[in-house]
C-alpha positions in Angstrom: 69.2 14.7 -103.0 66.4 15.9 -100.8 63.5 15.0 -103.1 65.0 11.5 -103.6 65.2 11.0 -99.8 61.5 12.0 -99.5 60.5 9.6 -102.3 62.4 6.7 -100.5 60.9 7.7 -97.2 57.4 7.9 -98.7 57.9 4.5 -100.3 59.1 2.9 -97.1 56.1 4.4 -95.2 53.7 3.2 -97.9 55.1 -0.3 -97.7 54.9 -0.2 -93.9 51.3 1.0 -93.9 50.5 -1.7 -96.5 52.0 -4.4 -94.3 50.2 -3.1 -91.2 46.8 -2.9 -93.1 47.3 -6.2 -94.8 48.3 -7.9 -91.6 45.3 -6.4 -89.8 43.0 -7.4 -92.6 44.4 -10.9 -92.6 44.0 -11.2 -88.8 40.5 -9.8 -89.0 39.6 -12.3 -91.6 41.0 -15.1 -89.4 38.7 -13.9 -86.5 41.2 -11.8 -84.5 40.5 -8.5 -82.9 42.6 -6.0 -80.9 42.3 -6.2 -77.2 43.0 -2.6 -76.3 43.1 -3.3 -72.6 46.0 -5.7 -73.0 47.3 -4.2 -76.3 47.4 -7.5 -78.2 45.4 -9.5 -80.8 43.0 -12.2 -79.6 41.0 -14.7 -81.6 37.3 -13.8 -81.1 34.3 -16.0 -80.3 30.6 -16.0 -81.0 27.4 -16.1 -79.0 24.4 -18.0 -80.4 21.2 -17.1 -78.6 17.7 -18.6 -79.0 14.7 -17.8 -76.9 11.2 -19.1 -76.6 9.1 -17.2 -77.7 11.2 -15.4 -80.3 11.7 -11.7 -80.8 13.4 -10.7 -77.5 15.5 -7.5 -77.5 19.1 -8.1 -76.5 21.6 -6.2 -74.3 25.2 -7.4 -74.1 27.4 -6.0 -71.3 24.9 -3.3 -70.8 24.8 -2.2 -74.5 21.7 -2.7 -76.7 22.3 -4.9 -79.7 20.4 -4.1 -82.9 19.1 -7.6 -83.1 16.4 -9.8 -81.6 16.4 -13.5 -80.8 17.2 -15.9 -82.4 20.5 -14.5 -83.6 24.3 -14.8 -83.5 26.5 -12.1 -82.0 29.9 -12.3 -83.7 33.5 -11.1 -83.1 33.5 -11.0 -79.3 36.7 -10.9 -77.3 37.2 -13.8 -74.9 35.7 -13.1 -71.4 32.5 -13.1 -69.4 29.5 -11.2 -70.7 26.2 -10.3 -69.1 23.4 -11.1 -71.6 20.0 -9.6 -71.0 16.8 -10.3 -72.9 13.6 -8.3 -72.8 10.2 -8.9 -74.5 7.0 -7.0 -74.0 4.6 -8.8 -71.5 7.3 -11.2 -70.4 9.6 -11.2 -67.4 13.2 -10.1 -68.1 15.9 -12.8 -68.4 19.6 -12.5 -67.8 22.6 -14.7 -67.7 26.4 -14.6 -67.5 28.0 -16.3 -70.6 31.7 -17.2 -71.1 33.0 -16.5 -74.6 36.1 -18.5 -75.4 38.7 -17.8 -78.1 37.7 -19.3 -81.5 34.5 -21.0 -80.1 30.8 -20.5 -80.3 29.0 -20.2 -77.0 25.5 -21.5 -77.4 22.6 -20.4 -75.2 19.6 -22.2 -76.5 16.4 -23.1 -74.6 15.9 -19.7 -73.0 12.4 -19.8 -71.8 10.8 -16.4 -71.2 7.9 -16.4 -68.7 4.7 -14.3 -69.0 4.6 -11.3 -66.6 0.9 -11.8 -66.1 -0.1 -15.4 -65.5 -3.9 -15.9 -65.7 -5.0 -19.3 -64.5 -8.3 -20.8 -65.9 -10.5 -23.3 -64.0 -11.2 -26.5 -66.0 -13.2 -28.5 -63.4 -15.0 -26.7 -60.6 -15.3 -29.8 -58.3 -12.6 -30.3 -55.7 -10.0 -32.7 -57.2 -7.7 -34.9 -55.2 -5.4 -36.4 -57.8 -4.8 -36.0 -61.5 -3.2 -38.2 -64.2 -2.4 -37.3 -67.8 -2.3 -39.5 -70.9 1.1 -40.2 -72.6 -0.1 -38.5 -75.7 -1.1 -35.3 -73.8 -4.6 -35.4 -75.1 -6.6 -36.1 -71.9 -6.4 -35.6 -68.1 -8.4 -37.4 -65.5 -9.1 -36.1 -62.0 -10.4 -38.0 -59.0 -13.0 -36.2 -56.9 -13.5 -38.9 -54.2 -16.7 -40.4 -55.5 -16.1 -39.7 -59.2 -13.4 -39.7 -61.9 -13.7 -36.9 -64.3 -12.2 -36.8 -67.8 -10.9 -33.5 -69.3 -10.3 -33.6 -73.1 -7.5 -31.1 -73.8 -8.1 -30.8 -77.5 -11.9 -30.4 -77.4 -11.9 -28.6 -74.0 -14.8 -30.7 -72.7 -15.4 -32.6 -69.4 -17.3 -35.7 -68.6 -17.7 -38.2 -65.7 -15.7 -41.4 -66.5 -16.6 -43.5 -63.5 -18.4 -43.2 -60.1 -18.8 -45.4 -57.0 -22.2 -46.8 -58.2 -20.7 -47.9 -61.4 -17.7 -49.5 -59.6 -20.0 -51.6 -57.3 -21.3 -53.4 -60.3 -17.9 -54.9 -60.9 -17.2 -56.0 -57.4 -19.3 -58.8 -56.2 -20.7 -60.0 -52.8 -19.7 -58.3 -49.6 -16.9 -56.4 -51.3 -19.6 -54.1 -52.8 -20.5 -53.0 -49.3 -16.8 -52.5 -48.5 -16.5 -49.8 -51.2 -19.9 -48.2 -50.6 -18.2 -45.0 -49.5 -14.8 -45.8 -51.1 -12.7 -43.1 -52.6 -11.8 -43.3 -56.3 -8.3 -42.3 -57.4 -6.6 -42.5 -60.8 -3.2 -44.2 -61.0 -1.8 -44.1 -64.6 -2.6 -44.6 -68.3 -1.6 -47.4 -70.7 1.1 -46.5 -73.3 -1.6 -46.1 -76.0 -3.6 -43.7 -73.7 -6.8 -45.8 -74.0 -6.8 -47.6 -70.6 -6.8 -46.0 -67.2 -5.8 -47.9 -64.1 -7.5 -46.6 -61.0 -8.2 -47.7 -57.5 -11.3 -47.7 -55.2 -10.2 -47.7 -51.5 -12.7 -49.4 -49.2 -12.7 -50.0 -45.5 -10.8 -53.3 -45.7 -9.2 -53.5 -49.2 -8.0 -51.6 -52.2 -9.6 -52.5 -55.5 -7.6 -51.9 -58.7 -9.6 -51.6 -62.0 -9.0 -50.7 -65.6 -11.4 -48.6 -67.7 -11.4 -48.1 -71.4 -11.8 -44.3 -71.8 -13.5 -44.7 -75.2 -15.9 -47.6 -74.5 -16.3 -47.2 -70.7 -15.7 -50.9 -70.2 -14.4 -51.6 -66.7 -12.4 -54.7 -65.5 -11.2 -55.6 -62.0 -7.6 -56.6 -62.1 -6.4 -56.9 -58.5 -7.4 -56.7 -54.9 -5.1 -56.0 -51.9 -4.1 -53.7 -49.1 -0.5 -52.7 -50.0 -0.1 -52.8 -53.8 2.4 -50.0 -53.6 3.6 -49.4 -57.1 2.0 -49.9 -60.5 3.5 -49.5 -64.0 2.3 -50.5 -67.5 4.7 -52.8 -69.4 2.4 -52.8 -72.5 -1.2 -52.1 -73.4 -2.2 -55.5 -72.0 0.4 -56.0 -69.2 0.6 -54.4 -65.8 3.4 -54.7 -63.2 2.8 -54.2 -59.5 5.1 -54.3 -56.5 3.5 -55.6 -53.3 5.3 -56.2 -50.0 8.6 -56.9 -51.7 7.0 -59.1 -54.4 6.8 -58.2 -58.1 3.9 -59.4 -60.2 3.4 -59.2 -63.9 -0.3 -59.3 -64.8 -1.9 -60.1 -68.1 -5.1 -58.1 -67.9 -6.7 -59.8 -71.0 -6.2 -63.3 -69.6 -6.7 -61.9 -66.1 -3.9 -63.8 -64.6 -0.4 -63.3 -63.1 2.2 -64.6 -65.5 5.5 -63.7 -63.6 6.1 -63.4 -59.8 9.5 -62.4 -58.4 10.1 -62.3 -54.6 12.5 -60.1 -52.5 12.2 -57.0 -54.8 13.4 -53.8 -53.2 12.5 -51.5 -56.1 11.4 -51.8 -59.7 11.1 -49.9 -62.9 10.4 -50.2 -66.6 13.0 -49.0 -69.2 13.1 -49.7 -72.9 10.0 -51.9 -72.6 11.8 -54.2 -70.1 11.2 -54.8 -66.4 14.2 -54.2 -64.1 14.3 -54.8 -60.4 16.6 -54.5 -57.4 16.4 -58.0 -56.0 17.8 -59.0 -52.6 19.4 -62.4 -52.0 21.8 -63.4 -49.2 22.2 -59.8 -48.0 23.3 -58.8 -51.5 21.1 -56.6 -53.7 21.5 -56.9 -57.5 20.0 -55.1 -60.5 18.1 -57.7 -62.5 16.4 -57.8 -65.8 13.1 -59.7 -65.6 12.3 -62.0 -68.5 8.6 -62.7 -69.3 8.8 -66.1 -70.9 10.9 -68.1 -68.3 12.3 -68.0 -64.8 15.9 -67.2 -66.0 16.5 -63.6 -65.2 19.6 -61.6 -66.2 21.7 -60.1 -63.4 23.0 -56.7 -64.7 25.2 -55.8 -61.7 25.5 -56.0 -57.9 24.3 -52.7 -56.4 26.2 -50.7 -53.7 25.3 -51.8 -50.2 22.2 -50.0 -48.8 18.8 -50.1 -47.2 16.7 -48.5 -49.8 17.2 -47.9 -53.6 15.9 -46.0 -56.5 17.3 -46.3 -60.0 17.0 -45.0 -63.5 18.6 -45.5 -66.9 20.8 -42.9 -68.6 21.6 -44.0 -72.2 23.5 -47.3 -71.6 24.4 -46.5 -68.0 22.5 -46.7 -64.7 21.9 -44.0 -62.1 21.2 -45.2 -58.6 20.4 -43.6 -55.2 21.4 -45.7 -52.2 20.1 -44.8 -48.7 21.9 -45.9 -45.5 20.8 -44.7 -42.1 18.9 -41.7 -43.6 21.9 -40.7 -45.7 21.5 -41.0 -49.5 24.3 -41.3 -52.0 24.2 -41.0 -55.8 26.0 -43.6 -57.9 26.6 -43.9 -61.6 27.5 -47.2 -63.4 30.6 -47.6 -65.5 31.6 -50.4 -67.8 35.1 -51.7 -67.2 36.4 -54.8 -69.1 32.8 -55.6 -70.1 31.7 -55.5 -66.4 29.4 -53.0 -64.7 30.9 -51.2 -61.7 29.8 -48.1 -59.7 31.3 -44.7 -59.0 30.0 -42.4 -56.3 28.9 -39.1 -57.7 27.6 -37.3 -54.5 26.7 -37.8 -50.9 24.0 -36.2 -48.7 21.5 -35.9 -51.5 17.7 -36.0 -51.6 16.3 -38.9 -53.6 14.7 -36.7 -56.2 17.2 -36.6 -59.1 16.5 -35.1 -62.5 18.3 -35.3 -65.8 18.2 -34.9 -69.6 20.7 -35.7 -72.3 23.0 -32.9 -71.3 22.7 -32.2 -67.5 22.2 -33.9 -64.2 20.3 -32.0 -61.5 20.1 -33.0 -57.8 19.8 -31.4 -54.3 22.8 -31.8 -52.0 23.2 -30.2 -48.5 20.5 -27.6 -49.1 21.9 -26.7 -52.5 20.5 -27.5 -56.0 23.4 -28.3 -58.3 23.8 -28.9 -62.1 26.5 -31.1 -63.7 27.1 -31.6 -67.4 27.3 -35.3 -68.3 30.4 -34.6 -70.4 32.1 -32.8 -67.6 31.3 -34.8 -64.5 34.9 -34.2 -63.2 34.2 -30.4 -63.0 33.0 -28.8 -59.8 29.1 -28.8 -59.8 27.4 -25.5 -60.5 25.2 -24.3 -57.7 22.0 -22.9 -59.1 20.1 -22.6 -55.8 21.5 -22.1 -52.4 20.2 -22.3 -48.8 17.1 -24.4 -49.8 15.9 -26.7 -47.0 12.4 -27.8 -47.7 12.0 -27.9 -51.5 11.0 -30.7 -53.9 12.5 -31.0 -57.4 9.7 -31.8 -59.8 10.8 -31.4 -63.5 13.8 -30.5 -65.6 13.9 -29.8 -69.3 15.0 -27.0 -71.6 17.7 -25.9 -69.1 14.9 -25.1 -66.6 14.1 -26.7 -63.2 10.6 -26.6 -61.7 10.6 -27.0 -57.9 8.1 -26.8 -55.0 8.9 -24.5 -52.1 6.1 -24.5 -49.6 2.9 -24.2 -51.7 4.6 -22.3 -54.5 5.8 -23.8 -57.7 8.9 -21.9 -58.9 11.2 -22.1 -61.9 14.9 -21.4 -62.2 17.2 -21.9 -65.1 20.8 -23.1 -65.2 22.2 -19.6 -64.9 20.8 -19.5 -61.4 19.8 -15.9 -62.1 16.1 -16.2 -63.2 14.0 -17.5 -60.3 10.3 -17.0 -60.8 7.3 -17.9 -58.6 4.6 -19.4 -60.9 1.5 -21.0 -59.3 0.0 -22.3 -56.0 0.7 -26.1 -55.7 0.6 -28.6 -52.8 2.2 -31.8 -54.1 4.5 -32.6 -57.1 1.9 -35.1 -58.3 -0.6 -32.3 -58.6 1.1 -31.0 -61.8 1.0 -32.1 -65.4 3.0 -30.4 -68.2 1.0 -30.8 -71.3 2.9 -28.7 -73.8 6.5 -28.6 -75.1 8.9 -26.0 -73.8 6.9 -26.1 -70.5 4.6 -23.6 -72.1 1.4 -24.8 -70.4 0.7 -26.2 -66.9 -2.4 -28.2 -65.8 -2.6 -28.6 -62.0 -4.7 -28.8 -58.8 -4.7 -25.3 -57.3 -3.4 -25.4 -53.7 -6.1 -23.0 -52.5 -9.3 -24.0 -54.4 -8.4 -27.7 -55.2 -9.9 -27.2 -58.6 -8.3 -28.5 -61.9 -6.7 -25.4 -63.3 -4.6 -24.5 -66.4 -2.2 -21.7 -67.0 -0.1 -20.6 -70.0 3.5 -19.5 -69.2 4.4 -18.4 -72.7 3.1 -18.2 -76.3 3.6 -21.5 -78.2 5.8 -21.3 -81.3 6.5 -24.4 -83.3 10.1 -23.5 -84.3 12.8 -21.1 -83.1 13.8 -20.2 -86.6 
């Protein structure tokens, strides 16, 4: 009887082991893993990590991973993980990532910054202002009496205009007015061929357009307080002067649309939009070229000063009352545009991309995902009083603190001083992934270029 009992016991044990192994194999195949700390099975998650440039070594929770970026780290138990990236000649990067059960945590757009930045001088003359072309092929710099052109592709410089050349286009006593006038570039046309610039005299400001290929110059406007200029097309300019908006046809050399009582204006999707005041009410209005019938988009929240921008089909608006600025976002309800207040006590510089909204509030810089605006904002910088937000892309914010341009990513853990800079307008980003900066150096005032990272066309 004893051998039979042993056979039965062995059979039962074999079946039990088979069930345990089969169950474990099935759970493993379904993405489950034993959590030894809690003695149960949990569905695992993945981390997908991409860096620019590629080839960074990886540590996860302090342990080296035998992989380099870009890669996917699989079968991770839910929880927070410290991810560290290291690459030779680059500053280290780290971030806390939350892995959730059954989901992929993506950390794309990791920008690694060179450990040894080496600025190069492009124009040795002292430069006061720079403007880049929309196609990132050229940069112009104003040097008081001259406007220089820097060709990014050919790496050559040339004088585009000077005071003597400008006097030929301004007749009579006006020529004397600008004898010692300072030249300053404003912006380029959409096709990158025409540069709008100004010559500031003793009594007036003169606004001219020059073709960067042919050198042909044309005077388009004269005034004292033409405060804002934007190109609507390659032949149309919009200016905002003392509350009045003018649309100028530079070919016909005439004003074709004039709108009074304009508080602010902007061009979005090749259309002019303006904040227009009437009877103590300010409305967002779409300006039509061909007739005087303009389309009212929505009544704006009550305020003294406004800035606005377009986010997909919605509008983002800052409204200032008695030195306090609030941030508002439009919502469409029953086919009508209304406004919801996102934040109070902000600075007017607001940045965003398709995924995140960035702004400064009460000495903090915060990030909010568009899809999760109801969540508590994530603080990425704290105790920051006198900073200026300049640029946001690839999960990275560039900001000016004193005379130092600094970068920080959305983890809030990678804060790097980059270059010496005086004003936000002294910087042009000429390459994708913020890989190259062209700027006016705060100490030398020369046009300077620096590479932050090697350029790679693709992550994979």
